[in-house]
N, C-alpha and C positions, 0 to 999 in steps of 0.2 A: 501493498499498498504505501500510494504515496504521503512527503511528510504534510503537503498540503491540507488532504483530506483528512489526517488526523488530527490536523489544526481544526479545520472545518468543524469536523466532529467533536473537538472538545467546547469550542465556540459555541454548537446548539446542545450540548447539553447544559453551560451555562446560563443560558438563553433560558432554558426547558425552566431550570430551578429559579432563575427571574422571575417569568414569566408566571409559575406559579406560587410564588410568593407575593407577586404585585396583585393577583388576583385572591390572599387572603386563603390557598388550601394547601395541607399538609404537602409536601412530596409523595408521600404516600396515597395521599388522595389524587394527584395529579399523577402519579404513576397506572391510577385504577383508571384513570380516564382514559389517557393514553392506550390500555388494555384494550376499554371498552370501542375506542374509536376504531381500533383495529380489526376488530369484530367484526362491526357493521361494514360490509365492503361497501357500500353507496356512497358515503362520503370517501374513506380512504381510495378509492378508484379516480372521484372527481378530485380530491388534492394532488394524485398522483400524474394525472390527466393535465392540469395546470401546471404544475411544476416541471414536466415536461416540457410540454408546450412554450412556455415560457423559457428554456434552452436550447429549442430548437430540436426538443429530438422528436422521434414520431410513437405511434401507439406501441411500440414492440415493450415501453418501457413494465405495459401490464402484463406480459410476458410470463414473471416470475414474480409476481407480484402473490407476497406471500406476509397479510395481515397480524396473523400475531407471530410471527415471524419477526414481522418490524419491532413490534408493537416489544416484546423480548429483548432485542436488540438495543432499545432504545432507555429500554430499562438501565442494560449494563452498563449502557453512554449517563445516565442521569444519578443514576445512583450505583456507582460500582461494589461496596462496602455496603452493603445493609446493612444498621446496626442489628444486633439479635434479640432484642429485648421485644418482651409482649406488649409492653403499655406501648400506645401509640404518641401521647404526649413525651416521655422518654427518646423513642424514634424520630423525632422530631428535631427535640433539642441537639442530639446527637447529630442531627445531619449538618442542623445548621451553627454547630460548633466546628465543624472543618470546616464552612465560609468564612470564620473567624480566625483573624489572625494569633498568631501563638503568642501567649497570656494575655488576650482579650476577653475570653471566656469568665477566666477567674476574677478580673475586674468588671465584668457585669454582674456572676454571682454575689461578689462579695458585700457590695452594695457601695460600695464606696461611691457616693456622688459628687465629690466635691469636684472641681474641674483643675486639671494640672495647669493652666496659665492663666489668670488670670486679666480678662480682659474687660477696659476698661466701656462703660457704657456711656455713650454720648447725647446729651440730653438735647433733645429735638424739641421746639417751639409747636404747640402745635396750630393751627392756620386756625384763625379768628376771621368772618365776615365782618367788616366795618360797617357800624351803625347812619353811616352817610347816606344820601340818597347817589341809586347809580345812575339818574339820568330820569330826562320826561319818560321814555322807553319801559322805564319799572312800575308807570301808574296804569299804563293802558291794559287791556286786557287781550290775549291771546286763543289759538283756539285749542293751547292743551294751557292756558292758566288762564282764569278769571281776575283783570285787572283792575282797581280804583274806577276807571272812569271808560269812556269808550276811546276806540283809537283814532288820532288826531286824522280823516280824512283827505288826499290830495286834492289841488282844484282838478276840475276835470278838463278837457280840452275846449269846451265852451264857458265853463267859469273863466278860462286863460284869456278867450279871445273878446269876452268882453270887458276886461281887466283893461284890456287893450286898447 
């Protein structure tokens, strides 16, 4: 296998984990959803056809299509070393600990909430509207806001001619 395809698989697996977390799912729930999608041939076939057409391939990409095998391969890429515990909460905690840098998991569990670097807060004044008048246009109504008085009328062409 080429180095580029291995990198693509690693990126795909990382994106799948991120997508599962963004959707609020555990990795186990996401893997079960992938396996269910592998069993439903209609959606899987449509996805493979779309991917094949996007890459300029023909329908021969469907010849070796095996949904359950693809789902199993996806499971091994996303979760290569599944935790050996029964509790789903512990399973997810172990999986997420893999994503944390070394030592970060202990910091999260210890409850040390003090920031390491003190950041000086900058006080920004709250904007306030002035009490003065905004001009004549603030007193007459518009289509979306009634005003205190009627809108000024522009002189018509006839009124302009009469004034001249």
